[in-house]
VEXZA-617843 format. One record per residue (C-alpha): residue number from 1; residue in one letter; x, y, z. Coordinates in steps of 0.25 Angstrom, whole numbers, plus 5000, padded with zeros to 4 digits. Layout:
<rs>
(r NUM "a" (X Y Z)) ...
</rs>
This chain:
<rs>
(r 1 "x" (5000 5000 5000)) (r 2 "x" (5005 5014 4997)) (r 3 "x" (5007 5024 5008)) (r 4 "x" (4996 5034 5010)) (r 5 "x" (5005 5046 5005)) (r 6 "x" (5006 5038 4991)) (r 7 "x" (4991 5036 4991)) (r 8 "x" (4987 5050 4992)) (r 9 "x" (4981 5057 4979)) (r 10 "x" (4976 5071 4976)) (r 11 "x" (4964 5065 4969)) (r 12 "x" (4959 5051 4971)) (r 13 "x" (4949 5045 4962)) (r 14 "x" (4941 5033 4966)) (r 15 "x" (4937 5025 4954)) (r 16 "x" (4943 5024 4940)) (r 17 "x" (4930 5022 4932)) (r 18 "x" (4924 5033 4923)) (r 19 "x" (4923 5044 4934)) (r 20 "x" (4937 5041 4941)) (r 21 "x" (4945 5041 4928)) (r 22 "x" (4937 5053 4922)) (r 23 "x" (4940 5062 4934)) (r 24 "x" (4954 5057 4935)) (r 25 "x" (4957 5060 4920)) (r 26 "x" (4950 5074 4921)) (r 27 "x" (4958 5077 4934)) (r 28 "x" (4971 5074 4927)) (r 29 "x" (4968 5082 4915)) (r 30 "x" (4964 5094 4924)) (r 31 "x" (4976 5093 4934)) (r 32 "x" (4987 5084 4929)) (r 33 "x" (4995 5085 4942)) (r 34 "x" (4983 5080 4950)) (r 35 "x" (4986 5067 4958)) (r 36 "x" (4975 5058 4955)) (r 37 "x" (4973 5043 4959)) (r 38 "x" (4962 5034 4954)) (r 39 "x" (4958 5022 4963)) (r 40 "x" (4952 5011 4954)) (r 41 "x" (4955 4996 4954)) (r 42 "x" (4949 4992 4940)) (r 43 "x" (4959 4990 4929)) (r 44 "x" (4948 4991 4918)) (r 45 "x" (4939 5003 4915)) (r 46 "x" (4926 5002 4908)) (r 47 "x" (4917 5010 4900)) (r 48 "x" (4904 5004 4906)) (r 49 "x" (4894 5011 4896)) (r 50 "x" (4898 5002 4885)) (r 51 "x" (4893 4990 4893)) (r 52 "x" (4879 4992 4889)) (r 53 "x" (4883 4991 4874)) (r 54 "x" (4892 4979 4878)) (r 55 "x" (4881 4972 4884)) (r 56 "x" (4873 4974 4871)) (r 57 "x" (4883 4968 4862)) (r 58 "x" (4888 4981 4856)) (r 59 "x" (4902 4982 4861)) (r 60 "x" (4911 4972 4868)) (r 61 "x" (4912 4976 4883)) (r 62 "x" (4928 4976 4882)) (r 63 "x" (4926 4990 4875)) (r 64 "x" (4922 4996 4888)) (r 65 "x" (4935 4992 4895)) (r 66 "x" (4948 4999 4897)) (r 67 "x" (4960 4998 4906)) (r 68 "x" (4958 5007 4918)) (r 69 "x" (4973 5011 4917)) (r 70 "x" (4971 5018 4903)) (r 71 "x" (4962 5028 4910)) (r 72 "x" (4969 5032 4923)) (r 73 "x" (4975 5046 4921)) (r 74 "x" (4990 5046 4918)) (r 75 "x" (4994 5053 4931)) (r 76 "x" (4983 5047 4940)) (r 77 "x" (4986 5036 4950)) (r 78 "x" (4978 5023 4948)) (r 79 "x" (4975 5016 4961)) (r 80 "x" (4971 5002 4957)) (r 81 "x" (4963 4999 4970)) (r 82 "x" (4948 4999 4975)) (r 83 "x" (4943 5010 4984)) (r 84 "x" (4939 5004 4997)) (r 85 "x" (4936 5016 5006)) (r 86 "x" (4934 5031 5004)) (r 87 "x" (4938 5039 5016)) (r 88 "x" (4935 5054 5012)) (r 89 "x" (4937 5059 5027)) (r 90 "x" (4952 5054 5025)) (r 91 "x" (4953 5058 5010)) (r 92 "x" (4957 5043 5008)) (r 93 "x" (4952 5030 5002)) (r 94 "x" (4956 5016 5005)) (r 95 "x" (4957 5006 4994)) (r 96 "x" (4952 4991 4995)) (r 97 "x" (4967 4988 4994)) (r 98 "x" (4970 4995 5006)) (r 99 "x" (4976 5008 5001)) (r 100 "x" (4973 5021 5007)) (r 101 "x" (4973 5033 4997)) (r 102 "x" (4971 5047 5001)) (r 103 "x" (4967 5059 4992)) (r 104 "x" (4965 5074 4992)) (r 105 "x" (4952 5073 4982)) (r 106 "x" (4944 5060 4980)) (r 107 "x" (4935 5057 4967)) (r 108 "x" (4926 5045 4970)) (r 109 "x" (4923 5039 4956)) (r 110 "x" (4920 5024 4961)) (r 111 "x" (4908 5022 4951)) (r 112 "x" (4896 5013 4955)) (r 113 "x" (4895 4999 4962)) (r 114 "x" (4887 4988 4955)) (r 115 "x" (4880 4980 4965)) (r 116 "x" (4879 4967 4958)) (r 117 "x" (4876 4959 4971)) (r 118 "x" (4864 4968 4975)) (r 119 "x" (4855 4959 4966)) (r 120 "x" (4855 4945 4970)) (r 121 "x" (4858 4936 4958)) (r 122 "x" (4865 4947 4950)) (r 123 "x" (4880 4945 4952)) (r 124 "x" (4878 4929 4951)) (r 125 "x" (4869 4930 4939)) (r 126 "x" (4876 4941 4931)) (r 127 "x" (4882 4935 4918)) (r 128 "x" (4873 4922 4919)) (r 129 "x" (4858 4919 4916)) (r 130 "x" (4856 4931 4907)) (r 131 "x" (4859 4941 4918)) (r 132 "x" (4868 4952 4913)) (r 133 "x" (4872 4966 4916)) (r 134 "x" (4880 4977 4908)) (r 135 "x" (4885 4982 4921)) (r 136 "x" (4896 4972 4922)) (r 137 "x" (4907 4972 4912)) (r 138 "x" (4909 4957 4915)) (r 139 "x" (4895 4953 4911)) (r 140 "x" (4891 4964 4900)) (r 141 "x" (4894 4954 4889)) (r 142 "x" (4883 4945 4896)) (r 143 "x" (4873 4955 4893)) (r 144 "x" (4875 4954 4878)) (r 145 "x" (4875 4939 4879)) (r 146 "x" (4862 4939 4887)) (r 147 "x" (4856 4949 4876)) (r 148 "x" (4861 4940 4865)) (r 149 "x" (4855 4927 4871)) (r 150 "x" (4842 4933 4875)) (r 151 "x" (4830 4925 4868)) (r 152 "x" (4818 4931 4876)) (r 153 "x" (4812 4932 4889)) (r 154 "x" (4814 4943 4900)) (r 155 "x" (4826 4952 4898)) (r 156 "x" (4827 4961 4911)) (r 157 "x" (4835 4973 4913)) (r 158 "x" (4837 4979 4926)) (r 159 "x" (4840 4993 4932)) (r 160 "x" (4842 4994 4948)) (r 161 "x" (4838 5004 4958)) (r 162 "x" (4852 5010 4959)) (r 163 "x" (4860 5019 4952)) (r 164 "x" (4868 5013 4940)) (r 165 "x" (4878 5016 4930)) (r 166 "x" (4871 5022 4919)) (r 167 "x" (4856 5021 4922)) (r 168 "x" (4852 5019 4908)) (r 169 "x" (4861 5006 4906)) (r 170 "x" (4851 4996 4911)) (r 171 "x" (4842 5000 4900)) (r 172 "x" (4852 5001 4889)) (r 173 "x" (4856 4986 4888)) (r 174 "x" (4841 4983 4889)) (r 175 "x" (4838 4991 4876)) (r 176 "x" (4850 4985 4869)) (r 177 "x" (4845 4971 4873)) (r 178 "x" (4832 4974 4867)) (r 179 "x" (4838 4978 4854)) (r 180 "x" (4847 4966 4854)) (r 181 "x" (4835 4957 4857)) (r 182 "x" (4827 4963 4845)) (r 183 "x" (4839 4961 4836)) (r 184 "x" (4839 4947 4839)) (r 185 "x" (4824 4945 4838)) (r 186 "x" (4821 4941 4853)) (r 187 "x" (4816 4954 4858)) (r 188 "x" (4801 4949 4856)) (r 189 "x" (4805 4938 4866)) (r 190 "x" (4810 4947 4877)) (r 191 "x" (4804 4955 4888)) (r 192 "x" (4814 4966 4892)) (r 193 "x" (4812 4971 4906)) (r 194 "x" (4818 4983 4912)) (r 195 "x" (4818 4982 4927)) (r 196 "x" (4822 4995 4933)) (r 197 "x" (4822 5000 4947)) (r 198 "x" (4821 5014 4942)) (r 199 "x" (4808 5022 4941)) (r 200 "x" (4810 5026 4927)) (r 201 "x" (4817 5021 4914)) (r 202 "x" (4826 5033 4914)) (r 203 "x" (4827 5045 4924)) (r 204 "x" (4827 5056 4913)) (r 205 "x" (4814 5058 4906)) (r 206 "x" (4819 5062 4893)) (r 207 "x" (4827 5049 4891)) (r 208 "x" (4817 5041 4899)) (r 209 "x" (4806 5044 4888)) (r 210 "x" (4815 5038 4877)) (r 211 "x" (4818 5026 4885)) (r 212 "x" (4803 5023 4888)) (r 213 "x" (4801 5023 4873)) (r 214 "x" (4813 5014 4872)) (r 215 "x" (4807 5003 4882)) (r 216 "x" (4794 5005 4876)) (r 217 "x" (4799 5002 4862)) (r 218 "x" (4807 4991 4866)) (r 219 "x" (4796 4984 4874)) (r 220 "x" (4804 4984 4887)) (r 221 "x" (4797 4981 4900)) (r 222 "x" (4801 4992 4909)) (r 223 "x" (4799 4989 4924)) (r 224 "x" (4803 5001 4933)) (r 225 "x" (4805 5001 4948)) (r 226 "x" (4809 4986 4946)) (r 227 "x" (4823 4983 4953)) (r 228 "x" (4831 4970 4952)) (r 229 "x" (4832 4963 4965)) (r 230 "x" (4837 4949 4962)) (r 231 "x" (4841 4940 4951)) (r 232 "x" (4839 4925 4950)) (r 233 "x" (4850 4921 4939)) (r 234 "x" (4846 4906 4939)) (r 235 "x" (4831 4908 4938)) (r 236 "x" (4833 4921 4929)) (r 237 "x" (4823 4929 4937)) (r 238 "x" (4825 4944 4942)) (r 239 "x" (4818 4949 4955)) (r 240 "x" (4814 4964 4953)) (r 241 "x" (4809 4973 4964)) (r 242 "x" (4797 4982 4960)) (r 243 "x" (4801 4994 4968)) (r 244 "x" (4787 5001 4967)) (r 245 "x" (4779 4989 4971)) (r 246 "x" (4789 4984 4981)) (r 247 "x" (4790 4969 4977)) (r 248 "x" (4798 4960 4968)) (r 249 "x" (4796 4953 4955)) (r 250 "x" (4803 4942 4948)) (r 251 "x" (4806 4942 4933)) (r 252 "x" (4812 4931 4925)) (r 253 "x" (4823 4935 4915)) (r 254 "x" (4830 4930 4903)) (r 255 "x" (4840 4941 4903)) (r 256 "x" (4843 4951 4914)) (r 257 "x" (4852 4963 4913)) (r 258 "x" (4855 4969 4927)) (r 259 "x" (4859 4983 4930)) (r 260 "x" (4864 4980 4944)) (r 261 "x" (4862 4989 4956)) (r 262 "x" (4873 4999 4958)) (r 263 "x" (4878 5008 4970)) (r 264 "x" (4889 5017 4975)) (r 265 "x" (4903 5009 4977)) (r 266 "x" (4903 5003 4991)) (r 267 "x" (4916 5011 4994)) (r 268 "x" (4908 5024 4992)) (r 269 "x" (4895 5019 4999)) (r 270 "x" (4904 5017 5012)) (r 271 "x" (4912 5030 5011)) (r 272 "x" (4909 5044 5017)) (r 273 "x" (4907 5049 5002)) (r 274 "x" (4894 5042 5000)) (r 275 "x" (4880 5048 5000)) (r 276 "x" (4868 5041 5006)) (r 277 "x" (4867 5033 4993)) (r 278 "x" (4881 5028 4994)) (r 279 "x" (4886 5037 4982)) (r 280 "x" (4898 5047 4983)) (r 281 "x" (4891 5060 4988)) (r 282 "x" (4895 5072 4979)) (r 283 "x" (4889 5085 4976)) (r 284 "x" (4881 5082 4963)) (r 285 "x" (4887 5094 4956)) (r 286 "x" (4902 5095 4961)) (r 287 "x" (4903 5080 4964)) (r 288 "x" (4911 5084 4976)) (r 289 "x" (4908 5076 4989)) (r 290 "x" (4900 5085 4999)) (r 291 "x" (4908 5078 5011)) (r 292 "x" (4922 5078 5005)) (r 293 "x" (4926 5090 4997)) (r 294 "x" (4938 5082 4991)) (r 295 "x" (4929 5071 4986)) (r 296 "x" (4922 5070 4973)) (r 297 "x" (4913 5059 4967)) (r 298 "x" (4910 5056 4953)) (r 299 "x" (4902 5045 4944)) (r 300 "x" (4894 5034 4948)) (r 301 "x" (4898 5033 4963)) (r 302 "x" (4894 5048 4965)) (r 303 "x" (4880 5051 4971)) (r 304 "x" (4876 5060 4960)) (r 305 "x" (4861 5061 4956)) (r 306 "x" (4864 5057 4941)) (r 307 "x" (4866 5044 4933)) (r 308 "x" (4879 5037 4934)) (r 309 "x" (4885 5037 4921)) (r 310 "x" (4899 5040 4914)) (r 311 "x" (4893 5052 4908)) (r 312 "x" (4890 5058 4921)) (r 313 "x" (4904 5055 4925)) (r 314 "x" (4909 5063 4913)) (r 315 "x" (4902 5075 4918)) (r 316 "x" (4905 5073 4933)) (r 317 "x" (4920 5071 4931)) (r 318 "x" (4923 5086 4926)) (r 319 "x" (4916 5091 4938)) (r 320 "x" (4923 5082 4948)) (r 321 "x" (4937 5086 4942)) (r 322 "x" (4934 5101 4942)) (r 323 "x" (4928 5101 4956)) (r 324 "x" (4939 5092 4961)) (r 325 "x" (4950 5101 4955)) (r 326 "x" (4942 5113 4961)) (r 327 "x" (4942 5106 4975)) (r 328 "x" (4957 5104 4974)) (r 329 "x" (4959 5119 4971)) (r 330 "x" (4949 5123 4982)) (r 331 "x" (4940 5129 4972)) (r 332 "x" (4925 5128 4971)) (r 333 "x" (4919 5116 4964)) (r 334 "x" (4912 5122 4952)) (r 335 "x" (4910 5111 4943)) (r 336 "x" (4896 5105 4943)) (r 337 "x" (4890 5091 4938)) (r 338 "x" (4876 5093 4933)) (r 339 "x" (4872 5078 4934)) (r 340 "x" (4874 5075 4919)) (r 341 "x" (4874 5060 4915)) (r 342 "x" (4871 5053 4903)) (r 343 "x" (4865 5039 4900)) (r 344 "x" (4866 5034 4885)) (r 345 "x" (4854 5025 4885)) (r 346 "x" (4856 5014 4874)) (r 347 "x" (4842 5011 4869)) (r 348 "x" (4846 5000 4859)) (r 349 "x" (4858 4998 4849)) (r 350 "x" (4860 5011 4842)) (r 351 "x" (4851 5019 4851)) (r 352 "x" (4854 5027 4863)) (r 353 "x" (4847 5038 4872)) (r 354 "x" (4858 5048 4878)) (r 355 "x" (4852 5053 4891)) (r 356 "x" (4860 5064 4897)) (r 357 "x" (4855 5072 4909)) (r 358 "x" (4859 5079 4922)) (r 359 "x" (4855 5080 4937)) (r 360 "x" (4842 5086 4934)) (r 361 "x" (4838 5075 4924)) (r 362 "x" (4839 5085 4912)) (r 363 "x" (4845 5080 4899)) (r 364 "x" (4859 5085 4896)) (r 365 "x" (4861 5080 4882)) (r 366 "x" (4874 5081 4875)) (r 367 "x" (4869 5081 4861)) (r 368 "x" (4859 5090 4853)) (r 369 "x" (4849 5079 4851)) (r 370 "x" (4838 5072 4859)) (r 371 "x" (4846 5062 4867)) (r 372 "x" (4834 5055 4872)) (r 373 "x" (4832 5049 4858)) (r 374 "x" (4838 5036 4855)) (r 375 "x" (4849 5038 4845)) (r 376 "x" (4860 5030 4838)) (r 377 "x" (4870 5042 4839)) (r 378 "x" (4869 5041 4855)) (r 379 "x" (4871 5026 4854)) (r 380 "x" (4884 5028 4846)) (r 381 "x" (4888 5039 4856)) (r 382 "x" (4887 5029 4868)) (r 383 "x" (4893 5017 4860)) (r 384 "x" (4905 5024 4854)) (r 385 "x" (4907 5038 4858)) (r 386 "x" (4905 5038 4873)) (r 387 "x" (4915 5027 4875)) (r 388 "x" (4926 5035 4868)) (r 389 "x" (4922 5047 4876)) (r 390 "x" (4924 5039 4889)) (r 391 "x" (4937 5032 4886)) (r 392 "x" (4944 5044 4879)) (r 393 "x" (4937 5056 4885)) (r 394 "x" (4931 5054 4899)) (r 395 "x" (4942 5045 4905)) (r 396 "x" (4953 5054 4899)) (r 397 "x" (4946 5066 4906)) (r 398 "x" (4943 5072 4892)) (r 399 "x" (4928 5071 4892)) 
</rs>
């Protein structure tokens, strides 16, 4: 173990995912002499939005994977360990490997925790008995396998009663599966069920109207306020809680795509940084902790009232960087994040609705067109332009 003196850093970033790398790259471009360290155990970095298309047979999943080392900024220190404890009262963290690291400023970018074990039968059943999920890189190929082999019966797609990475993703794979079934001539034998714990198809009315037309056109059985509680992989039956009724029902399935429940990382939940929901408590505009002025939160682990997407991080990162540098220089924090987020909702092969909105739920559209309409151009944007923007722009601190 290194000495504590050797383990002190001016800026310590927890997490080397989208948020952590983007902040590090931007900080280094702004202040090349800034001493930055990133705590991240993974050696691989993933562009997870591509997993929807991988699960639908459009791209091999390997296109979403890169070496983490390729994106650690040149002068930053990469600490390949896991965060075990955050001690903001001591300006320190403890890693799972037992290293104590101190800091002047802390950026918490630890992402979101997927709670595979919170649904009985999910972890053991995943990847077998036609139970699939695009939220697992290991199993995303099995989604396409299930879609290809589907011959008829109930195809169930779920959305939990928790925050998730990209709230539109549970619908995207369902729409693509519908298209694939039609192309193979088996859709007439299928009953596609969308079991969502949410009270609406989509939160923003402008885009919800389009999606309601999509499910009507496709003949999808939408069951709102239905929360997945358990899976019997052998009997191929799901148990759904009817939230408003207060009971549970059982539905047999011939294919099941699960969006698992998600929550704040355990290390955040147990830290003084957490709000009542377990997320990193930050000012929703400055992204600074209200309890610790030298701590900032960004991305999926933060308790911001907006959707958890990479597009949100792209707008949060400049705010964190500007305000962190202002804090270092003892200046007022003037940069503000307005809650912008984006969800490119694939409604079929070659069709996409590009939802963009802010804290107030107002559309914040990039292009001078009605983005609530299904468009080929927006599909091509997601499939080909956005991955390039991610790898060559965001993670390099250039976009």
